NULOFI-493493 format. One line per field, with one value per residue (C-alpha): residue in three letters; residue number from 0; x, z, y. Coordinates in nm, 2 decimals, decimal comma. Example, Ala and Ser with C-alpha at 12.3 -4.5 7.8 and 13.67 -1.06 7.14 Angstrom:
// NULOFI-493493
sero <- [ALA;SER]
vexdo <- [0;1]
c1 <- [1,23;1,37]
c3 <- [0,78;0,71]
c2 <- [-0,45;-0,11]
END
This chain:
// NULOFI-493493
sero <- [UNK;UNK;UNK;UNK;UNK;UNK;UNK;UNK;UNK;UNK;UNK;UNK;UNK;UNK;UNK;UNK;UNK;UNK;UNK;UNK;UNK;UNK;UNK;UNK;UNK;UNK;UNK;UNK;UNK;UNK;UNK;UNK;UNK;UNK;UNK;UNK;UNK;UNK;UNK;UNK;UNK;UNK;UNK;UNK;UNK;UNK;UNK;UNK;UNK;UNK;UNK;UNK;UNK;UNK;UNK;UNK;UNK;UNK;UNK;UNK;UNK;UNK;UNK;UNK;UNK;UNK;UNK;UNK;UNK;UNK;UNK;UNK;UNK;UNK;UNK;UNK;UNK;UNK;UNK;UNK;UNK;UNK;UNK;UNK;UNK;UNK;UNK;UNK;UNK;UNK;UNK;UNK;UNK;UNK;UNK;UNK;UNK;UNK;UNK;UNK;UNK;UNK;UNK;UNK;UNK;UNK;UNK;UNK;UNK;UNK;UNK;UNK;UNK;UNK;UNK;UNK;UNK;UNK;UNK;UNK;UNK;UNK;UNK;UNK;UNK;UNK;UNK;UNK;UNK;UNK;UNK;UNK;UNK;UNK;UNK;UNK;UNK;UNK;UNK;UNK;UNK;UNK;UNK;UNK;UNK;UNK;UNK;UNK;UNK;UNK;UNK;UNK;UNK;UNK;UNK;UNK;UNK;UNK;UNK;UNK;UNK;UNK;UNK;UNK;UNK;UNK;UNK;UNK;UNK;UNK;UNK;UNK;UNK;UNK;UNK;UNK;UNK;UNK;UNK;UNK;UNK;UNK;UNK;UNK;UNK;UNK;UNK;UNK;UNK;UNK;UNK;UNK;UNK;UNK;UNK;UNK;UNK;UNK;UNK;UNK;UNK;UNK;UNK;UNK;UNK;UNK;UNK;UNK;UNK;UNK;UNK;UNK;UNK;UNK;UNK;UNK;UNK;UNK;UNK;UNK;UNK;UNK;UNK;UNK;UNK;UNK;UNK;UNK;UNK;UNK;UNK;UNK;UNK;UNK;UNK;UNK;UNK;UNK;UNK;UNK;UNK;UNK;UNK;UNK;UNK;UNK;UNK;UNK;UNK;UNK;UNK;UNK;UNK;UNK;UNK;UNK;UNK;UNK;UNK;UNK;UNK;UNK;UNK;UNK;UNK;UNK;UNK;UNK;UNK;UNK;UNK;UNK;UNK;UNK;UNK;UNK;UNK;UNK;UNK;UNK;UNK;UNK;UNK;UNK;UNK;UNK;UNK;UNK;UNK;UNK;UNK;UNK;UNK;UNK;UNK;UNK;UNK;UNK;UNK;UNK]
vexdo <- [0;1;2;3;4;5;6;7;8;9;10;11;12;13;14;15;16;17;18;19;20;21;22;23;24;25;26;27;28;29;30;31;32;33;34;35;36;37;38;39;40;41;42;43;44;45;46;47;48;49;50;51;52;53;54;55;56;57;58;59;60;61;62;63;64;65;66;67;68;69;70;71;72;73;74;75;76;77;78;79;80;81;82;83;84;85;86;87;88;89;90;91;92;93;94;95;96;97;98;99;100;101;102;103;104;105;106;107;108;109;110;111;112;113;114;115;116;117;118;119;120;121;122;123;124;125;126;127;128;129;130;131;132;133;134;135;136;137;138;139;140;141;142;143;144;145;146;147;148;149;150;151;152;153;154;155;156;157;158;159;160;161;162;163;164;165;166;167;168;169;170;171;172;173;174;175;176;177;178;179;180;181;182;183;184;185;186;187;188;189;190;191;192;193;194;195;196;197;198;199;200;201;202;203;204;205;206;207;208;209;210;211;212;213;214;215;216;217;218;219;220;221;222;223;224;225;226;227;228;229;230;231;232;233;234;235;236;237;238;239;240;241;242;243;244;245;246;247;248;249;250;251;252;253;254;255;256;257;258;259;260;261;262;263;264;265;266;267;268;269;270;271;272;273;274;275;276;277;278;279;280;281;282;283;284;285;286;287;288;289;290;291;292;293;294;295;296;297;298;299]
c1 <- [1,68;1,72;1,41;1,31;1,36;1,14;1,30;1,05;1,16;0,91;1,06;0,98;1,24;1,53;1,70;2,02;2,05;1,85;2,16;2,37;2,07;2,04;2,41;2,41;2,15;2,32;2,63;2,43;2,61;2,26;2,15;1,79;1,60;1,36;1,35;1,02;1,06;0,73;0,71;0,51;0,48;0,82;0,88;1,26;1,41;1,37;1,21;1,50;1,74;1,52;1,50;1,86;1,88;1,60;1,81;2,12;1,92;1,58;1,54;1,45;1,10;0,94;0,57;0,36;0,14;-0,21;-0,39;-0,67;-0,43;-0,34;0,01;0,28;0,55;0,30;0,07;0,37;0,52;0,19;0,13;0,48;0,39;0,09;0,29;0,58;0,64;0,90;0,90;1,05;1,00;1,25;1,12;1,40;1,44;1,55;1,83;1,99;2,26;2,29;2,61;2,70;2,60;2,26;2,02;2,24;2,30;1,93;1,81;2,06;1,93;1,56;1,57;1,44;1,35;1,02;1,11;0,84;1,09;1,47;1,60;1,96;2,11;2,20;2,48;2,40;2,58;2,54;2,66;2,90;3,18;3,13;3,36;3,19;2,95;2,70;2,53;2,15;2,00;1,84;1,81;1,54;1,58;1,27;0,92;1,00;0,66;0,68;1,03;0,95;0,63;0,87;1,13;1,39;1,43;1,38;1,36;1,38;1,21;1,53;1,61;1,36;1,33;0,99;0,83;0,58;0,31;0,35;0,23;-0,06;-0,30;-0,39;-0,37;0,01;0,06;0,12;-0,15;-0,19;-0,35;-0,04;0,22;0,44;0,54;0,38;0,67;0,64;0,28;0,32;0,58;0,36;0,06;0,30;0,45;0,12;0,06;0,38;0,60;0,88;1,18;1,57;1,82;2,15;2,39;2,58;2,49;2,39;2,29;2,37;2,11;2,12;2,08;1,99;1,63;1,35;1,08;0,93;0,70;0,70;0,41;0,31;0,38;0,02;-0,03;0,27;0,20;-0,17;-0,04;0,20;-0,10;-0,33;-0,05;-0,03;-0,42;-0,41;-0,15;-0,33;-0,65;-0,48;-0,30;-0,65;-0,78;-0,50;-0,24;-0,24;0,05;0,12;0,04;0,38;0,40;0,06;0,16;0,48;0,29;0,04;0,26;0,47;0,14;0,05;0,41;0,44;0,11;0,21;0,55;0,35;0,13;0,41;0,62;0,34;0,29;-0,03;-0,24;-0,13;-0,22;-0,56;-0,62;-0,46;-0,64;-0,93;-0,70;-0,47;-0,76;-0,92;-0,60;-0,58;-0,92;-0,84;-0,52;-0,61;-0,81;-0,89;-0,64;-0,35;-0,44;-0,44;-0,10;0,04;-0,06;0,00;0,37;0,41;0,31;0,57]
c3 <- [3,02;2,73;2,59;2,70;2,44;2,48;2,35;2,31;2,27;2,20;2,30;2,29;2,41;2,35;2,69;2,51;2,30;2,47;2,72;2,41;2,31;2,67;2,73;2,41;2,55;2,87;2,68;2,50;2,51;2,53;2,89;2,91;2,79;2,93;2,78;2,79;2,73;2,66;2,69;2,44;2,63;2,66;2,79;2,87;3,13;2,97;3,27;3,49;3,26;3,23;3,61;3,64;3,44;3,62;3,95;3,78;3,64;3,69;3,34;3,23;3,25;3,20;3,11;2,99;2,68;2,81;2,76;2,57;2,30;2,00;2,04;1,85;1,81;1,68;1,98;2,20;2,02;2,03;2,40;2,46;2,27;2,50;2,81;2,70;2,83;2,59;2,37;2,10;2,03;1,89;1,85;1,86;1,82;2,11;1,92;1,77;1,90;1,90;1,84;2,15;1,96;1,82;2,01;2,03;1,65;1,59;1,87;1,74;1,39;1,49;1,78;1,70;1,35;1,15;1,08;1,18;1,22;1,14;1,02;1,02;0,84;0,99;0,95;0,90;1,11;1,23;1,58;1,82;1,78;1,45;1,17;0,86;0,80;0,51;0,44;0,51;0,19;0,25;0,05;0,03;-0,36;-0,59;-0,49;-0,13;-0,09;-0,43;-0,37;-0,02;-0,16;-0,43;-0,18;-0,32;0,01;0,37;0,70;0,93;1,28;1,45;1,22;1,27;1,57;1,59;1,74;1,96;1,87;1,50;1,63;1,85;1,58;1,61;1,23;1,26;1,49;1,38;1,25;1,52;1,28;1,06;1,12;0,83;0,64;0,91;0,91;0,54;0,56;0,86;0,67;0,36;0,54;0,74;0,41;0,25;0,49;0,33;0,64;0,67;0,71;0,75;0,71;0,91;0,65;0,84;1,02;1,38;1,48;1,40;1,27;1,33;0,98;1,12;1,26;1,35;1,42;1,76;1,74;1,50;1,28;1,04;0,67;0,58;0,85;0,72;0,35;0,40;0,61;0,32;0,07;0,32;0,37;0,00;-0,03;0,27;0,10;-0,23;-0,07;0,10;-0,23;-0,40;-0,11;-0,02;-0,30;-0,64;-0,84;-1,19;-1,48;-1,51;-1,13;-1,12;-1,41;-1,23;-0,91;-1,04;-1,26;-0,94;-0,77;-1,06;-1,09;-0,72;-0,69;-0,96;-0,79;-0,45;-0,63;-0,80;-0,48;-0,26;-0,23;-0,41;-0,08;0,02;-0,33;-0,31;0,05;-0,06;-0,41;-0,28;-0,09;-0,40;-0,65;-0,42;-0,43;-0,82;-0,87;-0,68;-0,87;-1,23;-1,37;-1,74;-1,83;-1,68;-1,84;-2,18;-2,13;-1,97;-2,25;-2,52;-2,39;-2,36;-2,71;-2,86]
c2 <- [1,16;0,91;0,76;0,40;0,14;-0,19;-0,50;-0,76;-1,13;-1,43;-1,75;-2,13;-2,39;-2,17;-2,23;-2,35;-2,04;-1,75;-1,68;-1,55;-1,32;-1,18;-1,14;-0,93;-0,71;-0,67;-0,55;-0,28;0,07;0,22;0,17;0,29;-0,03;-0,28;-0,64;-0,82;-1,20;-1,35;-1,73;-1,93;-2,25;-2,38;-2,73;-2,69;-2,49;-2,14;-2,00;-2,10;-1,93;-1,61;-1,59;-1,60;-1,28;-1,11;-1,16;-0,99;-0,70;-0,57;-0,45;-0,80;-0,92;-1,26;-1,30;-1,59;-1,55;-1,57;-1,90;-1,74;-1,62;-1,84;-2,02;-1,89;-1,62;-1,36;-1,36;-1,34;-1,04;-0,86;-0,94;-0,80;-0,49;-0,45;-0,47;-0,24;0,11;0,23;0,53;0,30;-0,08;-0,34;-0,69;-0,94;-1,33;-1,55;-1,72;-1,40;-1,16;-0,78;-0,59;-0,40;-0,05;-0,21;0,01;0,32;0,35;0,33;0,56;0,83;0,79;0,81;1,06;1,41;1,31;1,24;0,87;0,63;0,36;0,29;-0,02;-0,19;-0,47;-0,81;-1,06;-1,41;-1,68;-2,04;-2,03;-1,86;-1,82;-1,64;-1,77;-1,64;-1,36;-1,29;-0,98;-0,94;-0,79;-0,46;-0,12;0,14;0,20;0,22;0,12;-0,02;-0,18;-0,36;-0,47;-0,61;-0,81;-0,95;-1,06;-0,82;-0,67;-0,80;-0,60;-0,91;-0,90;-0,77;-0,49;-0,21;0,02;0,17;0,47;0,32;0,58;0,47;0,11;0,20;0,12;-0,26;-0,30;-0,26;-0,56;-0,92;-1,15;-1,41;-1,67;-1,70;-1,96;-1,89;-1,57;-1,37;-1,11;-1,08;-1,01;-0,77;-0,55;-0,56;-0,43;-0,16;-0,04;0,01;0,31;0,46;0,53;0,75;0,50;0,56;0,29;0,23;0,12;-0,13;-0,46;-0,43;-0,79;-1,15;-1,37;-1,75;-1,91;-2,27;-2,18;-2,41;-2,15;-2,04;-2,33;-2,63;-2,66;-2,94;-2,90;-2,84;-2,57;-2,37;-2,42;-2,29;-2,00;-1,91;-1,89;-1,72;-1,45;-1,41;-1,36;-1,12;-0,91;-0,91;-0,80;-0,51;-0,42;-0,40;-0,19;0,05;0,06;0,23;0,09;0,24;0,02;-0,14;-0,20;-0,36;-0,59;-0,70;-0,75;-0,97;-1,17;-1,23;-1,35;-1,58;-1,74;-1,76;-1,95;-2,20;-2,25;-2,31;-2,58;-2,76;-2,78;-2,96;-3,33;-3,44;-3,46;-3,12;-3,00;-3,12;-2,97;-2,64;-2,60;-2,39;-2,14;-2,11;-2,07;-1,81;-1,62;-1,64;-1,52;-1,19;-1,14;-1,23;-0,97;-0,93;-0,67;-0,87;-1,18;-1,01;-0,86;-1,16;-1,40;-1,17;-1,12;-1,50;-1,55;-1,31]
END
């Protein structure tokens, strides 16, 4: 018997797009899957669209995020994980599209292996039909954690297929308080445990480039979330990670410069409101040794 794969999809007002996603799941060459769609409070006819698929195929499920959980894709993803029965878990976005062999290729790579998760590349597109593709940047060379933190690689929500047992620890789920950079923070935290990872070299899904997010947030909420995600990552680096001297300098320099870029990019009112969060992050990052090396290098 093939292992069961749980595909978990959070959705919010995607009735006009989610049919493309669900059609791509129906077309999978790997057939032992369950697809759990978690509703995050849509006001369009998403429910009607999903129910039409449930009537066609009992492998589809439709659930509402509990009212006591925070609104947003993170709570929906986590709730879907709590409901799933699969041996493997693949989160997926409700406006993207799987290649027909998406699940099969990743299961073949992880089955009977010691890998904690496998990840594939994605191809960026705007809408169907697809006229032009751009590669999704991904490689596992060098220090994967540091490269991910620096933004040199990105797994994307859709790319990884996880062993469910690897994710059972609550600390490996999404932070439900974040509204921006939540995937980045999630993977940073996960990579700090140095999991065993394999990469499928080719693209296995289409990623829609014109995204608006699961749920719209005001600019301040998203800006604050970005700074908080940076701070959470920095706290976890200090707690769990031992970079060598060069890596530590590279990391703290990046935090310093990113903080300055954040601050420069905000309107004046947002700068004033965010200043405590940005300063709080800087205080953690800027130890004495870093300051010495940084300003000595700048003066040369």
